[in-house]
C-alpha positions as semicolon CSV with decimal commas, in nm:
position;residue;x (nm);y (nm);z (nm)
1;M;-0,693;-0,975;0,127
2;L;-0,462;-0,689;0,189
3;S;-0,457;-0,341;0,040
4;M;-0,112;-0,181;-0,022
5;T;-0,215;0,143;0,160
6;G;-0,230;0,172;0,529
7;F;-0,075;0,337;0,844
8;G;0,009;0,215;1,178
9;T;0,193;0,344;1,492
10;G;0,312;0,162;1,815
11;E;0,491;0,267;2,111
12;A;0,702;0,101;2,393
13;I;0,878;0,194;2,694
14;R;1,193;0,050;2,855
15;G;1,305;0,225;3,174
16;P;1,335;0,601;3,105
17;V;1,320;0,551;2,725
18;T;0,999;0,567;2,505
19;V;1,028;0,457;2,142
20;T;0,768;0,539;1,893
21;V;0,733;0,371;1,537
22;E;0,516;0,484;1,259
23;L;0,469;0,293;0,931
24;R;0,316;0,429;0,634
25;A;0,247;0,228;0,319
26;V;0,138;0,334;-0,032
27;N;0,116;0,166;-0,365
28;H;0,421;0,034;-0,532
29;R;0,498;-0,250;-0,787
30;F;0,764;-0,406;-0,556
31;L;0,860;-0,381;-0,196
32;D;1,048;-0,044;-0,134
33;L;1,147;0,021;0,225
34;S;1,272;0,353;0,370
35;F;1,366;0,462;0,706
36;R;1,382;0,768;0,932
37;L;1,547;0,678;1,243
38;S;1,671;0,872;1,563
39;Q;2,036;0,861;1,580
40;A;2,026;0,630;1,884
41;L;1,824;0,373;1,682
42;Q;2,011;0,381;1,357
43;F;2,196;0,052;1,443
44;L;1,863;-0,126;1,430
45;E;1,780;-0,054;1,060
46;V;1,879;-0,391;0,935
47;D;1,669;-0,568;1,199
48;L;1,379;-0,355;1,117
49;R;1,416;-0,405;0,745
50;N;1,417;-0,772;0,779
51;R;1,113;-0,757;1,006
52;L;0,910;-0,560;0,766
53;K;1,018;-0,777;0,457
54;D;0,880;-1,085;0,648
55;A;0,542;-0,916;0,711
56;I;0,495;-0,719;0,370
57;A;0,507;-0,835;0,017
58;R;0,500;-0,516;-0,175
59;G;0,430;-0,147;-0,150
60;R;0,633;0,164;-0,067
61;V;0,675;0,157;0,327
62;T;0,816;0,442;0,521
63;C;0,934;0,352;0,877
64;A;1,004;0,629;1,115
65;A;1,125;0,565;1,470
66;T;1,185;0,819;1,734
67;L;1,311;0,812;2,071
68;A;1,223;1,015;2,393
69;V;1,367;1,018;2,733
70;D;1,160;1,088;3,052
71;P;1,260;1,434;3,188
72;A;1,261;1,305;3,532
73;A;1,549;1,067;3,462
74;T;1,761;1,354;3,326
75;A;1,657;1,623;3,584
76;P;1,948;1,845;3,696
77;R;2,119;1,739;4,017
78;L;2,322;1,938;4,276
79;E;2,694;1,861;4,288
80;P;2,807;1,983;4,625
81;G;3,177;1,993;4,528
82;R;3,083;2,234;4,231
83;I;2,896;2,446;4,463
84;D;3,171;2,465;4,732
85;A;3,420;2,546;4,450
86;A;3,180;2,823;4,315
87;I;3,135;2,969;4,655
88;A;3,509;2,978;4,726
89;L;3,573;3,124;4,386
90;L;3,316;3,408;4,436
91;Q;3,437;3,477;4,795
92;D;3,793;3,520;4,678
93;V;3,680;3,750;4,403
94;A;3,469;3,955;4,660
95;D;3,775;3,971;4,902
96;R;4,000;4,097;4,609
97;L;3,739;4,352;4,495
98;G;3,707;4,469;4,869
99;M;4,090;4,521;4,902
100;H;4,088;4,738;4,582
101;T;3,770;4,936;4,667
102;G;3,802;4,947;5,044
103;K;3,443;4,823;5,063
104;T;3,332;4,489;5,186
105;Q;3,165;4,283;4,923
106;Q;2,919;4,010;5,000
107;V;2,849;3,698;4,789
108;K;2,485;3,665;4,718
109;F;2,272;3,379;4,607
110;E;2,213;3,547;4,255
111;H;2,593;3,555;4,209
112;L;2,614;3,188;4,278
113;L;2,349;3,125;4,015
114;S;2,538;3,300;3,743
115;V;2,823;3,034;3,784
116;P;2,806;2,832;3,452
117;D;2,771;2,445;3,471
118;L;2,671;2,468;3,831
119;F;2,402;2,196;3,791
120;V;2,467;1,884;3,599
121;A;2,204;1,703;3,401
122;A;2,194;1,332;3,495
123;P;2,265;1,117;3,185
124;A;1,998;0,858;3,110
125;E;2,113;0,498;3,087
126;L;2,032;0,372;2,750
127;S;2,154;0,035;2,688
128;R;2,146;-0,104;2,318
129;D;1,960;-0,406;2,455
130;D;1,683;-0,179;2,593
131;L;1,662;0,027;2,293
132;A;1,651;-0,283;2,075
133;A;1,365;-0,439;2,267
134;A;1,164;-0,129;2,298
135;C;1,208;-0,050;1,920
136;T;1,121;-0,417;1,832
137;E;0,800;-0,399;2,049
138;A;0,699;-0,061;1,901
139;C;0,749;-0,193;1,547
140;D;0,545;-0,511;1,614
141;R;0,249;-0,302;1,729
142;A;0,279;-0,049;1,451
143;L;0,303;-0,347;1,210
144;A;-0,015;-0,509;1,357
145;E;-0,208;-0,178;1,315
146;L;-0,088;-0,122;0,961
147;V;-0,181;-0,481;0,868
148;Q;-0,550;-0,426;1,019
149;M;-0,579;-0,114;0,812
150;K;-0,458;-0,292;0,503
151;R;-0,700;-0,585;0,548
152;Q;-0,987;-0,350;0,610
153;E;-0,911;-0,157;0,292
154;G;-0,847;-0,486;0,094
155;D;-1,179;-0,625;0,216
156;K;-1,350;-0,317;0,066
157;L;-1,167;-0,336;-0,254
158;A;-1,240;-0,711;-0,279
159;A;-1,614;-0,647;-0,242
160;E;-1,604;-0,380;-0,526
161;M;-1,419;-0,633;-0,738
162;R;-1,675;-0,889;-0,695
163;E;-1,952;-0,645;-0,791
164;R;-1,762;-0,573;-1,106
165;L;-1,715;-0,946;-1,189
166;E;-2,092;-1,001;-1,130
167;R;-2,162;-0,726;-1,394
168;V;-1,919;-0,889;-1,648
169;E;-2,082;-1,217;-1,583
170;R;-2,436;-1,077;-1,649
171;S;-2,307;-0,929;-1,958
172;L;-2,140;-1,246;-2,064
173;A;-2,477;-1,435;-2,025
174;S;-2,641;-1,178;-2,240
175;V;-2,383;-1,223;-2,512
176;R;-2,432;-1,601;-2,512
177;S;-2,795;-1,554;-2,556
178;L;-2,718;-1,336;-2,872
179;V;-2,473;-1,580;-3,021
180;P;-2,726;-1,765;-3,246
181;R;-2,820;-1,424;-3,399
182;V;-2,454;-1,389;-3,512
183;A;-2,489;-1,656;-3,783
184;E;-2,825;-1,498;-3,896
185;E;-2,652;-1,169;-3,930
186;V;-2,388;-1,294;-4,128
187;H;-2,612;-1,476;-4,362
188;R;-2,832;-1,160;-4,412
189;K;-2,533;-0,934;-4,480
190;L;-2,376;-1,186;-4,714
191;Q;-2,692;-1,217;-4,925
192;E;-2,728;-0,847;-4,942
193;R;-2,372;-0,800;-5,065
194;L;-2,393;-1,082;-5,333
195;Q;-2,730;-0,953;-5,458
196;D;-2,568;-0,618;-5,506
197;L;-2,285;-0,761;-5,688
198;L;-2,472;-1,011;-5,905
199;A;-2,791;-0,792;-5,939
200;G;-2,976;-1,116;-5,970
201;E;-3,061;-1,451;-5,840
202;V;-2,808;-1,608;-5,578
203;D;-2,769;-1,991;-5,561
204;P;-2,905;-2,073;-5,227
205;Q;-2,652;-2,369;-5,169
206;R;-2,357;-2,153;-5,245
207;L;-2,489;-1,864;-5,026
208;A;-2,539;-2,108;-4,739
209;Q;-2,191;-2,252;-4,770
210;E;-2,034;-1,886;-4,773
211;A;-2,252;-1,794;-4,486
212;A;-2,155;-2,096;-4,279
213;F;-1,788;-2,040;-4,333
214;L;-1,808;-1,674;-4,237
215;A;-2,035;-1,745;-3,945
216;D;-1,763;-2,005;-3,808
217;K;-1,504;-1,728;-3,834
218;A;-1,741;-1,508;-3,626
219;N;-1,808;-1,773;-3,378
220;I;-1,734;-1,641;-3,025
221;N;-1,844;-1,951;-2,809
222;E;-1,482;-2,038;-2,728
223;E;-1,412;-1,673;-2,613
224;C;-1,724;-1,691;-2,423
225;E;-1,609;-2,023;-2,255
226;R;-1,275;-1,905;-2,181
227;L;-1,398;-1,581;-2,036
228;G;-1,630;-1,770;-1,790
229;V;-1,363;-1,974;-1,675
230;H;-1,143;-1,677;-1,589
231;L;-1,430;-1,522;-1,407
232;Q;-1,458;-1,835;-1,194
233;H;-1,095;-1,823;-1,115
234;C;-1,107;-1,456;-1,029
235;R;-1,393;-1,514;-0,780
236;Q;-1,196;-1,808;-0,621
237;A;-0,885;-1,601;-0,595
238;L;-1,097;-1,316;-0,402
239;T;-1,225;-1,605;-0,184
240;D;-0,882;-1,762;-0,106
241;G;-0,758;-1,414;-0,014
242;G;-0,383;-1,369;0,070
243;Q;-0,125;-1,235;-0,179
244;V;-0,313;-1,292;-0,485
245;A;-0,251;-0,983;-0,679
246;K;-0,013;-1,117;-0,946
247;R;-0,269;-1,398;-1,012
248;L;-0,555;-1,176;-1,041
249;N;-0,340;-0,937;-1,283
250;F;-0,274;-1,234;-1,496
251;L;-0,635;-1,357;-1,510
252;L;-0,752;-0,999;-1,584
253;Q;-0,510;-0,967;-1,879
254;E;-0,664;-1,287;-2,028
255;M;-1,014;-1,161;-1,970
256;H;-0,913;-0,843;-2,155
257;R;-0,774;-1,048;-2,426
258;E;-1,103;-1,252;-2,480
259;V;-1,334;-0,948;-2,452
260;N;-1,143;-0,782;-2,735
261;T;-1,147;-1,088;-2,951
262;M;-1,531;-1,090;-2,908
263;G;-1,553;-0,742;-3,029
264;S;-1,339;-0,798;-3,314
265;K;-1,510;-1,117;-3,433
266;T;-1,868;-0,992;-3,421
267;S;-2,046;-0,682;-3,564
268;L;-2,387;-0,744;-3,401
269;M;-2,468;-0,403;-3,237
270;E;-2,617;-0,564;-2,909
271;I;-2,308;-0,773;-2,865
272;T;-2,077;-0,484;-2,943
273;Q;-2,243;-0,277;-2,678
274;L;-2,205;-0,549;-2,411
275;V;-1,832;-0,591;-2,505
276;I;-1,790;-0,212;-2,451
277;G;-1,953;-0,241;-2,110
278;M;-1,737;-0,562;-2,024
279;K;-1,418;-0,380;-2,144
280;D;-1,477;-0,093;-1,895
281;E;-1,538;-0,322;-1,620
282;V;-1,213;-0,532;-1,684
283;E;-1,015;-0,210;-1,725
284;S;-1,159;-0,095;-1,378
285;L;-1,073;-0,440;-1,216
286;R;-0,717;-0,414;-1,354
287;E;-0,690;-0,067;-1,194
288;Q;-0,807;-0,184;-0,867
289;V;-0,593;-0,507;-0,861
290;Q;-0,290;-0,263;-0,854
291;N;-0,391;-0,164;-0,522
292;L;-0,368;-0,505;-0,373
293;E;-0,074;-0,676;-0,207
């Protein structure tokens, strides 16, 4: 069972190059992938997209990949030819200045350091194959961490949903125990209404027929049976795990329908109160299932 929210990070090194991948996932109805990649890694976006699509069913996922090069690999190095040319240039300038001023000019170390581009940074050797291998490895590590967090969150969510299903089941058992009282309540209310209208004696047989007809219309046994079956299927889906959000969402819609029908078919106060409680639990379950992948 996986939640849609989570975070994962991974790192991989190839030669002087270190690639870091971060994955952030939040709720979304469908799979929505976005990428923030260093310029040197942008050629890998299609590969990364396919990799994530194979592992994640839905949610808004942001993939950020950065690249760092070991400073030792790009440390400045001396170029003897540049130094010789710079010294010759400075000496020529000193000689010309001495001719005009009549004073001997000396070339010093600080003069040499002022020459631009005297030191050259060594370019890091970044092959596309090395970048692809490092990025793939970093992505796999980030993905493993993300899935682990999503599973932990999903397990907690599933445990909470099981508790709510148990509360609905207990309420359903109470409703079933009250069903026989529905017919009695219908009979009593019908008798009171008829007596008020007729202000006299009521034919017991006719009263019994009318009461039986109304009680049949108010019968909620079928709704109780269907709700019980849906509860079993929900528990089984949570036990099976995997990508069950769509299945659970459908079952909860059906549960909501059955509970609403119970409430509309009976006016017994005890059942009405139980129905309100079940509706609250089912609504909470429908909100929670939106967080599941």
